[in-house]
N, C-alpha and C positions, 0 to 999 in steps of 0.2 A: 504493500500500500504506500502510495506517495505521501511524503510528509506534508502536512498542511501548515503553511507558514503562519496561519493565525494562532497555532499552538505554541509558537516561539516564545511569546511573553510568559506563558505558563512554565515552559521548560527553564527559561532564565530565572523565574521566581523559585523554582525547585532547586536549581543549582546554587543560587545565592543563599537561600535559606539553609541548604545543606552546609555551605561554607561557614555561615554564622553559627549554626548549631554545633558543627565540628569544632569551631574555635572555643565555644563555651564548654563543650565536652572535654576538650583538652585542658582548658583552664581549671574547670571544676575538679576533675580527677587528679590533675597535677597538684593543685593546692590541697586537696583532701589528703593526699599521701605525703606532701611536703610539710604542710603547716598544721593540719588538723588531726593527724593520726595520733591516737592516744588520748584525745580530749573526750569529754562526755558526748554521748551519741547525739543529744539534742543540739550540741554546738557543731559537731562534725558534719551533721546532715545538712547544715546550712550551705556548705561549700558545694554541694551537688545540686542545689536548687536552681541556679542559672541554667545548667545543662538540662535538668528535668523540665523546666518551664519551656525552653526552646524545643526540646524533643516533643513535648506534648503539643506545642503549637504546630510543629511539623505534621504530626498525626492528624490534628484537626484540619489543617489546610489541605491535606491529601484526601480526607473524607468529605469535608464540607468547605470547599474553597471560599465561598462567600463569607461564611462565619469566620473562618480562620483569617481571611484577608482583613476583615474589619477589626479583629483583635490585634493583628500586627500593626495596623495604622495607629491605634490607640496606644499600644505598648511602645511603639517607636517614639512617638511624641513624648510620652511620659518618661521613658528611659533617658532620652536626650536631655531633658530639663533636669532630672534628678542627678545624673552622672556629671553634668556640667557644673552644677552647684556644688557637688561633692568635691570635684577636682579643684575648683576655685577656693573652697573653704580650706583645703589642704595647702593652698599656696602653689598648686601645680598648674601653671598656666602655659605650659609648653605647647607651642603651636601644633606639634605632631600629635600630642595627646588629645588636644581639643579637636583636631581634624578627625582623629579616629573615633571620638565620641560622636561627631556629626555623621560620620559614615555609618556607624552602627545604628543610630537613631533614624536618620533620614532614609537609610537603606531599608530598614524594617518597614517603614511607612510605604516606600516605593514598592517593595515586594508585596505588601498587602494589596496595593492597587493592581498589581499584575495578576494576583490570584483572583481578584474580582473580574478582571477582563477574561481570564482563562475560564472562569465559571460560565460566563456568557457564551464563549466560543464552544466549549465542550458540550454544553447541553443541547447545542444545535447540530453536533456532529454525530452521525450514525457510524459506529465503528464497523469496519468490514468484518465478515465472518472469519477470514484468515487471521486477523488480529485478535479476535476473541478467542481463537483456538491456540494462539501462541502465548503460553504462560509467561515466558520471559519478557516479551515485549509489552504484554498487558500490565506487568508489575514492575517495569523498569524504574518508574518514578519511586516506588516504594523501596526498591532495592538500593537505589542511590541515596535517597533522603534518610533512610534509617540504617542501612548497612554500614555506611562510612562512619557516622557518629558512634555506633555500637562498637565497631572495630577499634576506634580510638580509645574508648573506655576500656575495652578488653586489653588492648596493648599497654595502656598505662598501668593497669592492674598487674599484668604479668611482669612488666618491667620493674615495678616497685616492690612486689611481694617478697622476693628474696632478701631485700634489705630490711623491710619493715618487720618481717617475721623472725628475723635474727637480731633485732635491736635489743641491746642489753641495758638493764637498769637494776642495780643491786639494791635499790630502795633505801640506801643510806643517805640521810639528809643532815648529817653532822658536818663539822669542819672537815675539809678534805685537803690533804697536802698533795699537790700535783707537781712532780718534778721531772726534769728531762727536757730535751729539745731546746735547751738554752734558758729555761725558766725554772724557778722553784718558789712556789707561792702556796699559801693556805687560802682556800676559798671559803667564804662565809657559810654558816649553817642555815638551816631553815629559819626564817624570821624576817625582820625588816631589812636585812642586808642582802636578801636574795628574793627578788620579786617573783611571785607566782604567776602574776598576770591577771588572774580572775578575781582574786581577793587578797586581803591583807595589806599592811602598810608597804608602800613602795610599788604597788601594782599600778600599771597604766601611767607611770610618771614619764613626763617629757624630760629631755636632757636638761632643760632650764630648771625644772623643779629639783632635780638631783643636785645640780650645781649650786643653786641658791638656797638650799635647805637651811644652812646656818645663818643666813642673812636675817637679822632681827625683823620681825619676831620669828623665832625658830619654827620651821614647819614647811609644808609644801604649798601653802596658800599664797600664791604670788600676788594676788590682789591686795592681801593684807600687808604685804611688804612694799606695795606700790612699785613693783618690779615687773611690770608687764612688758618685758623687753628680752632681747637675747642676752643670755649670760656670757661672760667672757671666760677665756681659758684660765686667767688668774683667779676668777671667782670659783671656778670648778676646783682649782687647787686649794683654795682657802676655805670655802663654805660647803664643800661636798657633803652630802648626806652620810657617806660612809665614815667620815671623820667623827660623826656624832654617835656611832654605833658602839655599844658597850663592848668590853674586851671579850666577853663570851659570845658576842654576836646576837644576843637575844632581845636587846632593848635599844631604842633610840633615846639618847640623853639630851638634856637641855644645854649642855656645854660640850665643846669638842673634846673627844678622848684621844684622838690622833693615833689610834691603833690600826684602823682599817682605812682603805683608800679605794678609789676606782682603778681598775686595771687599764693599762694602755692598750691600744689596738694591737700592737705586736704581741703583747703578753697573752691576749685572748686567742689570737691566731695560733701561737705556738703551743697553747694548752688544749687545742681541739683534739678530740679523741675518737677512737674506733675500737670497740671490743676490749676496753680496758687498757689500751695502749695509745701512746701518742701517734697521731696520724702523720707526723713529720711535716707539719705545715709551716711555711714561712711567707713573709709579705715584704714586698720591696718598697713599701711606703707610698706607692703611687697607683698601683693597679687596683681594680675594683673586685679582685678575687685573690685568694691565697693559692700558693703552689704547694701541693701536698703529695707525700709519698703514697698515701691511700686516702680515699674519700672519707672524711670524718662523718660522724652521725650524731644525732641528738641522744647521747648516751651518758651515763654516769662515768666518772665522778663529776664532770663539769656541768652536765645538764640533767634535768629530771624529765622523764617522758610524760609525766602527768601534769607538769607545769605548762602553762600556755606559751611562754616566750620561745621563739625560734631565732630571735636576734638578741644580741647583747650590746647595750650601750657601752662605750668605752670612755676613758677620761679625756680623749683628744677631740678638739674641735677641728673641723676642716677649714672653716672660715668664720667670719663673724656671725653668720646666720645658720650654719650647718655643723653637725657633729658626726663622728664616726660610729658605726655599729658593725657587728660581725655576725654572720649567719652560721648556724651549726654545721653546715656542710662545707664551709669555706668558700662557697661560690659567690658569696656576697660579703665583701669588705668595702663598704661604701658609706655614704653619708646621707643624712636626712635633716630636714629643718629642725632646729633645736626645740621648737614648740610641738613637734610631733610626739604623740604618746598614745599607744594602744596596747591591748593585752599581748601582742606579739613581740613588742620591744621591751625587754626586761633588762635587768642588770644584776651583777653579783659582786659584792665587795671582796677585796683581797687584803692580805697582810703578809709580811715577810715572816718566816718561821723563826721562833726563838728556841733554839736547840737546848738552851740551858734552863728552860722554864719547867721541865718535867711534866708538862701537860700532855695527855694522851691524845693524839690526833690520828684519825683514820688515814693511813698512808697508802699511796699508790707508788710503789717503789720503782722509780725511774721509768716506769711504764714501758 
């Protein structure tokens, strides 16, 4: 049967919707396994919602093009406004990012219109008997629009499963001495010196709040300090929250104790681990990633698999407006606005070992 050119908009709509659904499938499952694995189910499931929504819209568009097209138009306009506002609120006004937002939103609305047109065309087309008898050609749209996204989800799962299922966490949340690979530091125990991300003192803190903690009045309320500005490197070194942490790491004090401090970017990188051993990571001070002998993971003794953070703030500023953070797999050694704070950006205080103190510290021998 000769291809009817009037069906071209419908095929374009299917292909474009497949691309968008595939993108969100890749993002959702990638973030699920990278960022959300190990978190409570009701939190982790949020990461697959974009893919689930797009996939559901694909199904609706294939069965009821007119209804699905209408939904796409509404969703496209709403998504564009919401995402644009979110990016601007984060201070992310990069033209490329905004252009991508426009493409995703305007593209959805355009696709919706194409499905409307396709519905009008297809309802007037009488399919030839030979097409009706050819299962593959009759279901080609379904195979493309659903098969590719499902394949991406399966591929992401198979690719990440070996790592996630062998992730190690010994459950120890006391002080940890991590030594080797050029560093020897004690990392803070569970408490205000180690942000969980979802709850507790220190969770969701921006670099500014950590840096200006000791600026009177002591605390994280920057409005009370009249300090709604970017903190400086000197202020991080002077007023850092870690310096107000008690010697045992259990309490934040009203005056500086000067026992703990924030780790530098290089110290965090060199302390990244995999299966109880150093991952052999180094950083040249410029790149946006670490070079590692093996890929590190979100594992003890440095990380806790049930804590939300996958990035760790460091003591170093990048410039007057941004500061460094390090991701658990070493693929992100980059910077973010000092005002940025969310459950994924945590921190953990450190101190130098006092070998003469006689204090018992859980030790990872040279890893």
